[in-house]
Structures are given as C-alpha cells and as structure tokens.
N, CA, C and O atoms as a Tripos MOL2 file, in Angstrom:
@<TRIPOS>MOLECULE
protein
  204   203    51     0     0
PROTEIN
NO_CHARGES

@<TRIPOS>ATOM
      1 N          99.0540  -20.7900   41.8960 N.3       1 MET1
      2 CA         98.5050  -21.0780   40.6800 C.3       1 MET1
      3 C          98.3000  -19.7230   40.5850 C.2       1 MET1
      4 O          97.8370  -19.1550   41.5750 O.2       1 MET1
      5 N          98.6960  -18.7170   39.0170 N.am      2 GLN2
      6 CA         98.9060  -17.8170   38.4590 C.3       2 GLN2
      7 C          97.8910  -17.2410   38.0170 C.2       2 GLN2
      8 O          98.0370  -16.6740   39.0990 O.2       2 GLN2
      9 N          96.7550  -16.6730   37.4020 N.am      3 PRO3
     10 CA         96.0470  -15.9540   36.0380 C.3       3 PRO3
     11 C          97.2040  -16.4850   35.2300 C.2       3 PRO3
     12 O          98.3680  -16.6850   35.5780 O.2       3 PRO3
     13 N          96.6030  -16.6670   34.0600 N.am      4 PRO4
     14 CA         97.0760  -17.1680   32.5460 C.3       4 PRO4
     15 C          97.4970  -15.5850   32.4590 C.2       4 PRO4
     16 O          97.4070  -14.7840   33.3890 O.2       4 PRO4
     17 N          97.8460  -15.3860   31.5000 N.am      5 PRO5
     18 CA         98.6810  -14.0040   30.8080 C.3       5 PRO5
     19 C          97.7270  -13.3870   30.1440 C.2       5 PRO5
     20 O          98.0910  -12.2420   29.8780 O.2       5 PRO5
     21 N          96.5400  -13.6560   29.7060 N.am      6 ARG6
     22 CA         95.5310  -13.4750   28.8940 C.3       6 ARG6
     23 C          94.4840  -14.1180   29.1330 C.2       6 ARG6
     24 O          94.5610  -15.2570   29.5940 O.2       6 ARG6
     25 N          93.1860  -13.4760   28.8460 N.am      7 ARG7
     26 CA         91.7900  -13.8910   28.4740 C.3       7 ARG7
     27 C          91.4170  -15.1160   27.8430 C.2       7 ARG7
     28 O          91.0440  -14.6670   26.7600 O.2       7 ARG7
     29 N          91.2360  -16.5310   27.7560 N.am      8 GLY8
     30 CA         91.0480  -17.2070   26.7450 C.3       8 GLY8
     31 C          89.1490  -16.8640   26.8360 C.2       8 GLY8
     32 O          88.3990  -16.2190   27.5680 O.2       8 GLY8
     33 N          89.0160  -17.8310   25.4870 N.am      9 PHE9
     34 CA         87.6080  -18.0070   25.3240 C.3       9 PHE9
     35 C          86.4530  -17.9910   26.4810 C.2       9 PHE9
     36 O          85.5130  -17.2520   26.7750 O.2       9 PHE9
     37 N          87.2210  -19.6140   27.1490 N.am     10 GLY10
     38 CA         86.0240  -19.8140   27.8340 C.3      10 GLY10
     39 C          86.3800  -18.9860   29.7040 C.2      10 GLY10
     40 O          85.6810  -19.3680   30.6430 O.2      10 GLY10
     41 N          87.2370  -18.1600   29.8810 N.am     11 SER11
     42 CA         87.2360  -17.2160   30.9290 C.3      11 SER11
     43 C          86.7530  -16.0000   30.7770 C.2      11 SER11
     44 O          86.8640  -15.1360   31.6470 O.2      11 SER11
     45 N          85.9620  -15.7610   29.2470 N.am     12 ARG12
     46 CA         85.7540  -14.3860   28.8190 C.3      12 ARG12
     47 C          83.8650  -15.0090   29.0120 C.2      12 ARG12
     48 O          83.0020  -14.3030   29.5350 O.2      12 ARG12
     49 N          83.6080  -16.3790   28.4760 N.am     13 LEU13
     50 CA         82.4330  -16.5310   28.2020 C.3      13 LEU13
     51 C          81.6610  -16.8470   29.7850 C.2      13 LEU13
     52 O          80.4760  -16.7310   30.0970 O.2      13 LEU13
     53 N          82.4210  -17.1290   30.3110 N.am     14 ILE14
     54 CA         82.4540  -17.3790   32.5040 C.3      14 ILE14
     55 C          81.7000  -16.2740   32.6400 C.2      14 ILE14
     56 O          80.4930  -16.1720   32.8620 O.2      14 ILE14
     57 N          82.6930  -15.3000   32.4550 N.am     15 GLU15
     58 CA         82.8220  -14.0480   33.2500 C.3      15 GLU15
     59 C          81.7560  -13.1530   32.7380 C.2      15 GLU15
     60 O          80.7550  -13.0670   33.4490 O.2      15 GLU15
     61 N          81.7850  -12.4670   31.6270 N.am     16 ARG16
     62 CA         80.5500  -12.0400   30.5230 C.3      16 ARG16
     63 C          79.4290  -12.4970   30.5410 C.2      16 ARG16
     64 O          78.3880  -11.8920   30.7990 O.2      16 ARG16
     65 N          79.6220  -14.0160   30.1630 N.am     17 GLY17
     66 CA         77.6460  -13.9030   28.9280 C.3      17 GLY17
     67 C          77.5980  -15.0860   30.4960 C.2      17 GLY17
     68 O          76.5030  -15.6350   30.3650 O.2      17 GLY17
     69 N          77.9010  -15.3510   31.0990 N.am     18 LEU18
     70 CA         77.2560  -16.4000   32.7390 C.3      18 LEU18
     71 C          76.5940  -15.1220   33.1810 C.2      18 LEU18
     72 O          75.3990  -14.9220   32.9640 O.2      18 LEU18
     73 N          77.3780  -14.2480   33.8070 N.am     19 ALA19
     74 CA         76.7020  -12.4800   34.5810 C.3      19 ALA19
     75 C          75.6490  -11.9650   34.2320 C.2      19 ALA19
     76 O          74.6910  -11.5020   34.8510 O.2      19 ALA19
     77 N          76.0910  -12.1680   32.3610 N.am     20 HIS20
     78 CA         74.5250  -11.4940   31.5900 C.3      20 HIS20
     79 C          73.5920  -12.3560   32.1490 C.2      20 HIS20
     80 O          72.8330  -12.0390   33.0640 O.2      20 HIS20
     81 N          73.6560  -13.8610   31.4040 N.am     21 GLU21
     82 CA         72.3320  -14.0870   31.7380 C.3      21 GLU21
     83 C          71.5690  -14.5770   33.1000 C.2      21 GLU21
     84 O          70.3920  -14.7600   33.4100 O.2      21 GLU21
     85 N          72.7910  -14.6920   33.7350 N.am     22 LEU22
     86 CA         71.7440  -14.4540   35.1690 C.3      22 LEU22
     87 C          71.7570  -13.5070   35.9330 C.2      22 LEU22
     88 O          71.5500  -13.4710   37.1460 O.2      22 LEU22
     89 N          72.1830  -12.1420   34.6930 N.am     23 ASP23
     90 CA         71.9500  -10.8610   36.1240 C.3      23 ASP23
     91 C          72.9530  -10.4470   37.4120 C.2      23 ASP23
     92 O          72.7760   -9.6520   38.3360 O.2      23 ASP23
     93 N          74.0180  -11.2760   37.0940 N.am     24 GLY24
     94 CA         74.5980  -11.2990   38.4450 C.3      24 GLY24
     95 C          76.3440  -11.0260   38.6410 C.2      24 GLY24
     96 O          76.8070  -10.1960   37.8590 O.2      24 GLY24
     97 N          77.1990  -11.5850   39.5030 N.am     25 ARG25
     98 CA         78.5170  -11.0480   39.2030 C.3      25 ARG25
     99 C          79.3960  -12.5800   38.8760 C.2      25 ARG25
    100 O          79.3050  -13.3860   39.8020 O.2      25 ARG25
    101 N          80.0130  -12.9250   37.9720 N.am     26 VAL26
    102 CA         81.2620  -14.1350   38.2040 C.3      26 VAL26
    103 C          82.3680  -13.3930   38.8390 C.2      26 VAL26
    104 O          82.5120  -12.1710   38.7990 O.2      26 VAL26
    105 N          83.3150  -14.4450   39.5690 N.am     27 ARG27
    106 CA         84.5330  -13.9330   40.0800 C.3      27 ARG27
    107 C          85.6840  -15.1960   39.6110 C.2      27 ARG27
    108 O          85.4610  -16.2460   40.2130 O.2      27 ARG27
    109 N          86.4840  -15.2350   38.9540 N.am     28 LEU28
    110 CA         87.4010  -16.4780   39.2160 C.3      28 LEU28
    111 C          88.3780  -15.7300   39.6370 C.2      28 LEU28
    112 O          88.8280  -14.6430   39.2760 O.2      28 LEU28
    113 N          88.7930  -16.9240   40.9490 N.am     29 ASP29
    114 CA         89.9260  -16.7790   41.4370 C.3      29 ASP29
    115 C          90.8120  -17.9290   41.4640 C.2      29 ASP29
    116 O          90.5020  -18.9750   42.0350 O.2      29 ASP29
    117 N          92.2650  -17.6930   40.6580 N.am     30 TYR30
    118 CA         92.7860  -19.1300   40.7080 C.3      30 TYR30
    119 C          93.8410  -18.9450   41.6020 C.2      30 TYR30
    120 O          94.7620  -18.1320   41.5210 O.2      30 TYR30
    121 N          93.5870  -19.8890   42.5750 N.am     31 ALA31
    122 CA         93.8970  -20.3080   44.3180 C.3      31 ALA31
    123 C          95.3070  -21.6150   44.0370 C.2      31 ALA31
    124 O          95.3490  -22.5270   43.2120 O.2      31 ALA31
    125 N          96.2880  -21.2150   45.0640 N.am     32 SER32
    126 CA         97.4460  -22.4740   44.5990 C.3      32 SER32
    127 C          97.2660  -23.7400   44.2540 C.2      32 SER32
    128 O          98.0730  -24.3640   43.5660 O.2      32 SER32
    129 N          95.6530  -24.4450   44.9340 N.am     33 ASP33
    130 CA         94.9570  -25.4260   44.6400 C.3      33 ASP33
    131 C          94.0060  -26.0930   43.4750 C.2      33 ASP33
    132 O          93.4560  -27.1880   43.3500 O.2      33 ASP33
    133 N          94.1060  -24.5240   42.4390 N.am     34 GLY34
    134 CA         93.1150  -24.7510   41.5280 C.3      34 GLY34
    135 C          92.2030  -23.3340   41.3210 C.2      34 GLY34
    136 O          92.2490  -22.4250   42.1490 O.2      34 GLY34
    137 N          91.6010  -23.2950   40.4420 N.am     35 VAL35
    138 CA         90.8230  -22.4680   40.2150 C.3      35 VAL35
    139 C          89.4360  -22.4530   40.8460 C.2      35 VAL35
    140 O          88.8960  -23.5540   40.9610 O.2      35 VAL35
    141 N          88.6750  -21.2170   41.3360 N.am     36 VAL36
    142 CA         87.3740  -21.4030   42.2980 C.3      36 VAL36
    143 C          86.5860  -20.3570   41.0930 C.2      36 VAL36
    144 O          87.2660  -19.5270   40.4900 O.2      36 VAL36
    145 N          85.3080  -20.4830   40.8650 N.am     37 CYS37
    146 CA         84.5470  -19.4970   40.6030 C.3      37 CYS37
    147 C          83.3530  -19.5330   41.2080 C.2      37 CYS37
    148 O          82.6400  -20.4510   41.6130 O.2      37 CYS37
    149 N          83.2720  -18.4200   41.1970 N.am     38 GLU38
    150 CA         81.7360  -17.7000   42.4470 C.3      38 GLU38
    151 C          80.6760  -16.9700   41.7830 C.2      38 GLU38
    152 O          80.7550  -15.7660   41.5410 O.2      38 GLU38
    153 N          80.2010  -17.3190   41.6410 N.am     39 ILE39
    154 CA         79.1310  -16.4880   40.7440 C.3      39 ILE39
    155 C          77.7800  -15.9740   42.3120 C.2      39 ILE39
    156 O          77.2270  -16.7140   43.1260 O.2      39 ILE39
    157 N          77.7280  -14.9850   42.1960 N.am     40 ASP40
    158 CA         76.4230  -14.1850   42.9230 C.3      40 ASP40
    159 C          75.0830  -13.5090   42.0670 C.2      40 ASP40
    160 O          75.3020  -12.5680   41.3040 O.2      40 ASP40
    161 N          74.0160  -13.9170   42.1980 N.am     41 MET41
    162 CA         72.9360  -13.8970   41.2080 C.3      41 MET41
    163 C          71.7590  -13.8450   42.1650 C.2      41 MET41
    164 O          71.7030  -14.5130   43.1970 O.2      41 MET41
    165 N          70.3740  -12.5990   41.5450 N.am     42 PRO42
    166 CA         69.3400  -13.2650   41.8880 C.3      42 PRO42
    167 C          68.8930  -14.1780   42.4680 C.2      42 PRO42
    168 O          69.4690  -15.2390   42.2260 O.2      42 PRO42
    169 N          67.8240  -14.2400   43.3750 N.am     43 LEU43
    170 CA         67.2730  -15.5730   43.3100 C.3      43 LEU43
    171 C          65.7520  -14.9700   42.7420 C.2      43 LEU43
    172 O          65.2760  -13.9240   43.1830 O.2      43 LEU43
    173 N          65.2050  -15.6520   41.8900 N.am     44 PRO44
    174 CA         63.9120  -15.0190   40.7740 C.3      44 PRO44
    175 C          62.5000  -15.2180   42.1980 C.2      44 PRO44
    176 O          62.2020  -16.1500   42.9440 O.2      44 PRO44
    177 N          61.8780  -13.6040   41.9720 N.am     45 GLN45
    178 CA         60.4890  -14.0380   43.1360 C.3      45 GLN45
    179 C          59.5250  -14.4810   42.3030 C.2      45 GLN45
    180 O          59.1190  -14.2780   41.1580 O.2      45 GLN45
    181 N          59.3080  -15.0910   43.1620 N.am     46 THR46
    182 CA         58.0450  -15.8090   42.6990 C.3      46 THR46
    183 C          56.3200  -15.9300   43.9830 C.2      46 THR46
    184 O          56.2450  -16.0360   45.2070 O.2      46 THR46
    185 N          55.9070  -15.8960   43.5660 N.am     47 ALA47
    186 CA         54.4750  -15.8780   44.0910 C.3      47 ALA47
    187 C          54.4320  -16.5560   44.8620 C.2      47 ALA47
    188 O          55.1590  -17.5490   44.8230 O.2      47 ALA47
    189 N          53.7800  -16.3920   45.6570 N.am     48 PRO48
    190 CA         52.8970  -18.2470   46.6930 C.3      48 PRO48
    191 C          52.0180  -18.8070   45.6350 C.2      48 PRO48
    192 O          51.5640  -18.2950   44.6120 O.2      48 PRO48
    193 N          51.8940  -20.0400   46.1710 N.am     49 GLN49
    194 CA         51.2680  -20.5670   44.9450 C.3      49 GLN49
    195 C          50.1090  -20.5220   46.2870 C.2      49 GLN49
    196 O          50.5300  -20.3800   47.4350 O.2      49 GLN49
    197 N          48.4390  -20.6770   45.9600 N.am     50 PRO50
    198 CA         47.1990  -21.1250   46.4870 C.3      50 PRO50
    199 C          47.1840  -22.5460   47.0810 C.2      50 PRO50
    200 O          47.1890  -23.5960   46.4380 O.2      50 PRO50
    201 N          47.1680  -22.4290   48.1310 N.am     51 VAL51
    202 CA         46.7530  -24.1030   48.5080 C.3      51 VAL51
    203 C          45.2770  -24.1960   47.9010 C.2      51 VAL51
    204 O          44.6430  -25.2480   47.9770 O.2      51 VAL51
@<TRIPOS>BOND
     1     1     2 1
     2     2     3 1
     3     3     4 2
     4     3     5 am
     5     5     6 1
     6     6     7 1
     7     7     8 2
     8     7     9 am
     9     9    10 1
    10    10    11 1
    11    11    12 2
    12    11    13 am
    13    13    14 1
    14    14    15 1
    15    15    16 2
    16    15    17 am
    17    17    18 1
    18    18    19 1
    19    19    20 2
    20    19    21 am
    21    21    22 1
    22    22    23 1
    23    23    24 2
    24    23    25 am
    25    25    26 1
    26    26    27 1
    27    27    28 2
    28    27    29 am
    29    29    30 1
    30    30    31 1
    31    31    32 2
    32    31    33 am
    33    33    34 1
    34    34    35 1
    35    35    36 2
    36    35    37 am
    37    37    38 1
    38    38    39 1
    39    39    40 2
    40    39    41 am
    41    41    42 1
    42    42    43 1
    43    43    44 2
    44    43    45 am
    45    45    46 1
    46    46    47 1
    47    47    48 2
    48    47    49 am
    49    49    50 1
    50    50    51 1
    51    51    52 2
    52    51    53 am
    53    53    54 1
    54    54    55 1
    55    55    56 2
    56    55    57 am
    57    57    58 1
    58    58    59 1
    59    59    60 2
    60    59    61 am
    61    61    62 1
    62    62    63 1
    63    63    64 2
    64    63    65 am
    65    65    66 1
    66    66    67 1
    67    67    68 2
    68    67    69 am
    69    69    70 1
    70    70    71 1
    71    71    72 2
    72    71    73 am
    73    73    74 1
    74    74    75 1
    75    75    76 2
    76    75    77 am
    77    77    78 1
    78    78    79 1
    79    79    80 2
    80    79    81 am
    81    81    82 1
    82    82    83 1
    83    83    84 2
    84    83    85 am
    85    85    86 1
    86    86    87 1
    87    87    88 2
    88    87    89 am
    89    89    90 1
    90    90    91 1
    91    91    92 2
    92    91    93 am
    93    93    94 1
    94    94    95 1
    95    95    96 2
    96    95    97 am
    97    97    98 1
    98    98    99 1
    99    99   100 2
   100    99   101 am
   101   101   102 1
   102   102   103 1
   103   103   104 2
   104   103   105 am
   105   105   106 1
   106   106   107 1
   107   107   108 2
   108   107   109 am
   109   109   110 1
   110   110   111 1
   111   111   112 2
   112   111   113 am
   113   113   114 1
   114   114   115 1
   115   115   116 2
   116   115   117 am
   117   117   118 1
   118   118   119 1
   119   119   120 2
   120   119   121 am
   121   121   122 1
   122   122   123 1
   123   123   124 2
   124   123   125 am
   125   125   126 1
   126   126   127 1
   127   127   128 2
   128   127   129 am
   129   129   130 1
   130   130   131 1
   131   131   132 2
   132   131   133 am
   133   133   134 1
   134   134   135 1
   135   135   136 2
   136   135   137 am
   137   137   138 1
   138   138   139 1
   139   139   140 2
   140   139   141 am
   141   141   142 1
   142   142   143 1
   143   143   144 2
   144   143   145 am
   145   145   146 1
   146   146   147 1
   147   147   148 2
   148   147   149 am
   149   149   150 1
   150   150   151 1
   151   151   152 2
   152   151   153 am
   153   153   154 1
   154   154   155 1
   155   155   156 2
   156   155   157 am
   157   157   158 1
   158   158   159 1
   159   159   160 2
   160   159   161 am
   161   161   162 1
   162   162   163 1
   163   163   164 2
   164   163   165 am
   165   165   166 1
   166   166   167 1
   167   167   168 2
   168   167   169 am
   169   169   170 1
   170   170   171 1
   171   171   172 2
   172   171   173 am
   173   173   174 1
   174   174   175 1
   175   175   176 2
   176   175   177 am
   177   177   178 1
   178   178   179 1
   179   179   180 2
   180   179   181 am
   181   181   182 1
   182   182   183 1
   183   183   184 2
   184   183   185 am
   185   185   186 1
   186   186   187 1
   187   187   188 2
   188   187   189 am
   189   189   190 1
   190   190   191 1
   191   191   192 2
   192   191   193 am
   193   193   194 1
   194   194   195 1
   195   195   196 2
   196   195   197 am
   197   197   198 1
   198   198   199 1
   199   199   200 2
   200   199   201 am
   201   201   202 1
   202   202   203 1
   203   203   204 2
@<TRIPOS>SUBSTRUCTURE
     1 MET1         2 RESIDUE 1 A MET
     2 GLN2         6 RESIDUE 1 A GLN
     3 PRO3        10 RESIDUE 1 A PRO
     4 PRO4        14 RESIDUE 1 A PRO
     5 PRO5        18 RESIDUE 1 A PRO
     6 ARG6        22 RESIDUE 1 A ARG
     7 ARG7        26 RESIDUE 1 A ARG
     8 GLY8        30 RESIDUE 1 A GLY
     9 PHE9        34 RESIDUE 1 A PHE
    10 GLY10       38 RESIDUE 1 A GLY
    11 SER11       42 RESIDUE 1 A SER
    12 ARG12       46 RESIDUE 1 A ARG
    13 LEU13       50 RESIDUE 1 A LEU
    14 ILE14       54 RESIDUE 1 A ILE
    15 GLU15       58 RESIDUE 1 A GLU
    16 ARG16       62 RESIDUE 1 A ARG
    17 GLY17       66 RESIDUE 1 A GLY
    18 LEU18       70 RESIDUE 1 A LEU
    19 ALA19       74 RESIDUE 1 A ALA
    20 HIS20       78 RESIDUE 1 A HIS
    21 GLU21       82 RESIDUE 1 A GLU
    22 LEU22       86 RESIDUE 1 A LEU
    23 ASP23       90 RESIDUE 1 A ASP
    24 GLY24       94 RESIDUE 1 A GLY
    25 ARG25       98 RESIDUE 1 A ARG
    26 VAL26      102 RESIDUE 1 A VAL
    27 ARG27      106 RESIDUE 1 A ARG
    28 LEU28      110 RESIDUE 1 A LEU
    29 ASP29      114 RESIDUE 1 A ASP
    30 TYR30      118 RESIDUE 1 A TYR
    31 ALA31      122 RESIDUE 1 A ALA
    32 SER32      126 RESIDUE 1 A SER
    33 ASP33      130 RESIDUE 1 A ASP
    34 GLY34      134 RESIDUE 1 A GLY
    35 VAL35      138 RESIDUE 1 A VAL
    36 VAL36      142 RESIDUE 1 A VAL
    37 CYS37      146 RESIDUE 1 A CYS
    38 GLU38      150 RESIDUE 1 A GLU
    39 ILE39      154 RESIDUE 1 A ILE
    40 ASP40      158 RESIDUE 1 A ASP
    41 MET41      162 RESIDUE 1 A MET
    42 PRO42      166 RESIDUE 1 A PRO
    43 LEU43      170 RESIDUE 1 A LEU
    44 PRO44      174 RESIDUE 1 A PRO
    45 GLN45      178 RESIDUE 1 A GLN
    46 THR46      182 RESIDUE 1 A THR
    47 ALA47      186 RESIDUE 1 A ALA
    48 PRO48      190 RESIDUE 1 A PRO
    49 GLN49      194 RESIDUE 1 A GLN
    50 PRO50      198 RESIDUE 1 A PRO
    51 VAL51      202 RESIDUE 1 A VAL
C-alpha cells in the first residue's frame, strides 16, 4: 500500500495531536496489507500505594 499523496486531517491528527497529548511518538506505516499505527509513549510514574 502506498502512502497517500498528501496528509489528510486524520493523519495529521494522529501524528501530531496524539503524539503531543501522550508526550510520545506516532508512526504510520502503509504496509501492503493495511495501515499500521505505532505509538510510543512514556508510562506515567506512580508512587507505591501504602498497604
């Protein structure tokens, strides 16, 4: 599958908006069997809960 000739609103929303909201990185891959969206983001740091 070839990437579209231009980025649409949905692609931009995923690549920029989602990455910004999650403080991470988003990658879209237009594979031959469909689109793959890979999201890398840091896990939130949580304090241990008292027992």
